[in-house]
MARBA-432392 format. One record per residue: residue number from 1; residue in three letters; x, y, z of N, C-alpha, C in turn. Coordinates in steps of 0.1 Angstrom, whole numbers. Example, Ala and Ser with C-alpha at 12.3 -4.5 7.8 and 13.67 -1.06 7.14 Angstrom:
2
> pos	code	nxx	nyy	nzz	caxx	cayy	cazz	cxx	cyy	czz
> 1	ALA	132	-57	78	123	-45	78	132	-33	78
> 2	SER	128	-22	71	137	-11	71	129	0	79
//
This chain:
108
> pos	code	nxx	nyy	nzz	caxx	cayy	cazz	cxx	cyy	czz
> 1	MET	-468	508	-528	-467	501	-513	-458	490	-514
> 2	PHE	-449	490	-502	-441	481	-500	-444	468	-501
> 3	ALA	-455	464	-493	-462	451	-490	-466	445	-504
> 4	GLN	-472	456	-513	-475	451	-526	-464	448	-534
> 5	ARG	-452	455	-534	-441	450	-540	-436	436	-539
> 6	ILE	-436	431	-526	-431	420	-522	-441	410	-526
> 7	ALA	-454	412	-527	-464	405	-531	-463	401	-546
> 8	ASN	-461	412	-553	-459	409	-568	-446	402	-569
> 9	PHE	-434	404	-564	-423	397	-564	-426	382	-563
> 10	LEU	-434	377	-551	-435	364	-546	-445	357	-557
> 11	ASN	-455	367	-561	-465	360	-573	-455	356	-586
> 12	GLU	-446	365	-589	-439	363	-602	-429	348	-599
> 13	GLN	-426	347	-587	-420	336	-584	-428	321	-582
> 14	GLY	-441	323	-584	-451	311	-584	-458	310	-571
> 15	HIS	-456	317	-561	-464	317	-548	-477	325	-549
> 16	GLN	-486	319	-542	-499	324	-541	-499	333	-529
> 17	VAL	-501	346	-528	-500	356	-518	-514	359	-514
> 18	TRP	-517	360	-500	-530	367	-496	-526	378	-486
> 19	ILE	-531	389	-490	-527	400	-481	-540	406	-475
> 20	ASP	-541	409	-462	-549	411	-454	-559	424	-458
> 21	TYR	-553	435	-462	-560	445	-468	-566	444	-481
> 22	GLN	-564	436	-488	-567	434	-502	-580	421	-501
> 23	ASN	-578	414	-492	-587	403	-492	-598	402	-483
> 24	LEU	-600	410	-474	-609	409	-464	-621	416	-468
> 25	ASP	-634	409	-464	-647	414	-468	-651	421	-455
> 26	LEU	-652	434	-456	-655	443	-445	-670	443	-440
> 27	ASP	-677	437	-450	-691	433	-444	-694	422	-435
> 28	GLU	-682	414	-433	-682	403	-427	-673	404	-414
> 29	PRO	-675	396	-403	-665	397	-393	-652	392	-399
> 30	LEU	-640	400	-391	-629	401	-399	-620	388	-392
> 31	GLU	-623	387	-378	-615	375	-371	-616	362	-378
> 32	PRO	-628	356	-380	-629	342	-388	-621	343	-403
> 33	GLN	-622	353	-408	-616	355	-420	-601	355	-420
> 34	LEU	-595	361	-408	-580	362	-408	-577	346	-404
> 35	ALA	-584	340	-394	-582	326	-389	-581	317	-401
> 36	LEU	-591	318	-409	-591	309	-422	-579	311	-432
> 37	ALA	-576	322	-434	-565	326	-443	-551	323	-438
> 38	ILE	-550	325	-423	-536	323	-416	-535	308	-415
> 39	GLY	-546	300	-413	-547	285	-411	-543	278	-425
> 40	ALA	-546	285	-435	-544	278	-448	-531	282	-453
> 41	ALA	-523	290	-447	-510	295	-453	-498	286	-447
> 42	ASP	-488	285	-457	-476	278	-454	-466	286	-447
> 43	VAL	-466	299	-449	-456	308	-443	-465	322	-440
> 44	PHE	-463	327	-428	-468	338	-423	-455	351	-423
> 45	LEU	-459	361	-433	-448	369	-436	-454	383	-429
> 46	PHE	-447	388	-419	-451	401	-411	-442	412	-416
> 47	ILE	-448	422	-422	-440	433	-424	-443	444	-415
> 48	SER	-433	448	-407	-432	455	-394	-429	468	-395
> 49	SER	-437	478	-391	-431	492	-390	-427	493	-375
> 50	PRO	-422	504	-372	-418	508	-357	-431	506	-347
> 51	HIS	-441	508	-351	-452	509	-344	-463	498	-345
> 52	ALA	-461	489	-354	-470	478	-359	-474	469	-346
> 53	TYR	-464	467	-338	-468	456	-324	-479	464	-317
> 54	SER	-480	477	-318	-491	482	-308	-506	482	-314
> 55	SER	-505	475	-326	-519	473	-332	-526	460	-326
> 56	ARG	-537	462	-322	-546	452	-319	-548	440	-329
> 57	TRP	-549	444	-343	-551	434	-353	-539	427	-357
> 58	VAL	-524	434	-356	-513	428	-357	-511	417	-348
> 59	GLN	-514	420	-332	-515	411	-324	-522	398	-324
> 60	LEU	-536	403	-329	-543	391	-332	-537	382	-343
> 61	GLU	-534	388	-355	-528	379	-364	-516	371	-362
> 62	LEU	-508	379	-353	-496	371	-348	-500	359	-338
> 63	CYS	-509	361	-330	-514	352	-321	-521	340	-329
> 64	LEU	-528	341	-338	-533	332	-348	-522	324	-355
> 65	ALA	-512	330	-359	-502	324	-366	-495	314	-357
> 66	LYS	-492	320	-345	-486	312	-334	-494	300	-331
> 67	ALA	-507	301	-328	-516	291	-327	-517	280	-336
> 68	CYS	-516	284	-349	-515	274	-362	-501	268	-364
> 69	HIS	-491	273	-355	-478	268	-356	-471	271	-371
> 70	LYS	-474	282	-377	-468	287	-387	-454	293	-386
> 71	SER	-448	289	-397	-435	298	-397	-437	312	-400
> 72	ILE	-432	319	-390	-434	335	-390	-420	341	-396
> 73	GLN	-422	349	-407	-410	355	-411	-413	369	-410
> 74	VAL	-402	378	-402	-405	391	-401	-397	400	-410
> 75	VAL	-401	411	-416	-395	420	-425	-397	433	-417
> 76	HIS	-386	438	-410	-387	451	-405	-384	462	-414
> 77	VAL	-393	473	-416	-391	484	-424	-389	498	-414
> 78	PRO	-381	506	-416	-379	517	-409	-389	529	-410
> 79	PHE	-397	527	-417	-408	539	-417	-421	534	-411
> 80	GLU	-428	545	-408	-440	542	-400	-453	544	-408
> 81	CYS	-452	545	-422	-466	546	-428	-475	534	-427
> 82	CYS	-470	523	-428	-481	511	-425	-474	500	-421
> 83	TYR	-482	489	-419	-476	477	-416	-489	466	-423
> 84	PHE	-483	456	-428	-492	445	-435	-486	430	-431
> 85	VAL	-497	422	-433	-493	409	-432	-497	400	-443
> 86	LEU	-486	395	-448	-488	386	-460	-490	371	-454
> 87	LYS	-500	364	-462	-500	349	-459	-496	344	-472
> 88	ILE	-486	335	-472	-481	329	-485	-484	314	-486
> 89	HIS	-492	311	-496	-496	297	-499	-487	291	-508
> 90	LYS	-481	279	-506	-474	270	-514	-470	256	-508
> 91	THR	-470	248	-516	-468	234	-510	-458	232	-503
> 92	THR	-445	239	-504	-434	238	-496	-432	250	-490
> 93	GLU	-425	248	-478	-423	261	-471	-407	266	-474
> 94	PHE	-408	281	-474	-394	286	-476	-391	297	-468
> 95	LEU	-380	302	-467	-375	312	-459	-375	325	-467
> 96	ILE	-381	336	-464	-384	346	-472	-370	352	-474
> 97	SER	-360	352	-465	-348	359	-467	-340	353	-480
> 98	ASN	-344	340	-483	-338	333	-493	-344	336	-508
> 99	MET	-355	342	-507	-363	344	-518	-362	359	-524
> 100	LEU	-358	368	-516	-356	383	-520	-343	387	-524
> 101	PRO	-342	391	-537	-329	394	-541	-325	406	-536
> 102	ASN	-312	410	-533	-306	423	-528	-312	434	-536
> 103	ASN	-316	444	-530	-320	457	-534	-333	456	-543
> 104	SER	-339	445	-546	-350	446	-555	-364	451	-549
> 105	LEU	-364	450	-535	-376	454	-529	-372	466	-519
> 106	ARG	-363	475	-522	-360	486	-512	-372	491	-506
> 107	ALA	-371	494	-492	-382	501	-486	-383	517	-489
> 108	ASP	-375	522	-496	-374	537	-499	-384	541	-508
//
């Protein structure tokens, strides 16, 4: 999975990564969990497929990130298989474009 490859790379660089599909407790209400994770993050990385913006959940997460005044970094992928949101925790903010080496996380 593309999101997992990015998470693995960021973890190897010393960043703590929270991925919504891995960390949500489906037996509990989702919105409070998302708000807590986004609020605790230093950077909000949105991995976007062509149809991601039509998702109610993606809209909610983007609104939460904006409301929390988070740095939102968007990675556009050309395929439709999925979209994920990573919340990256670190004491200093960084730009994801400066973290990813060329061709190390190709989306194909």
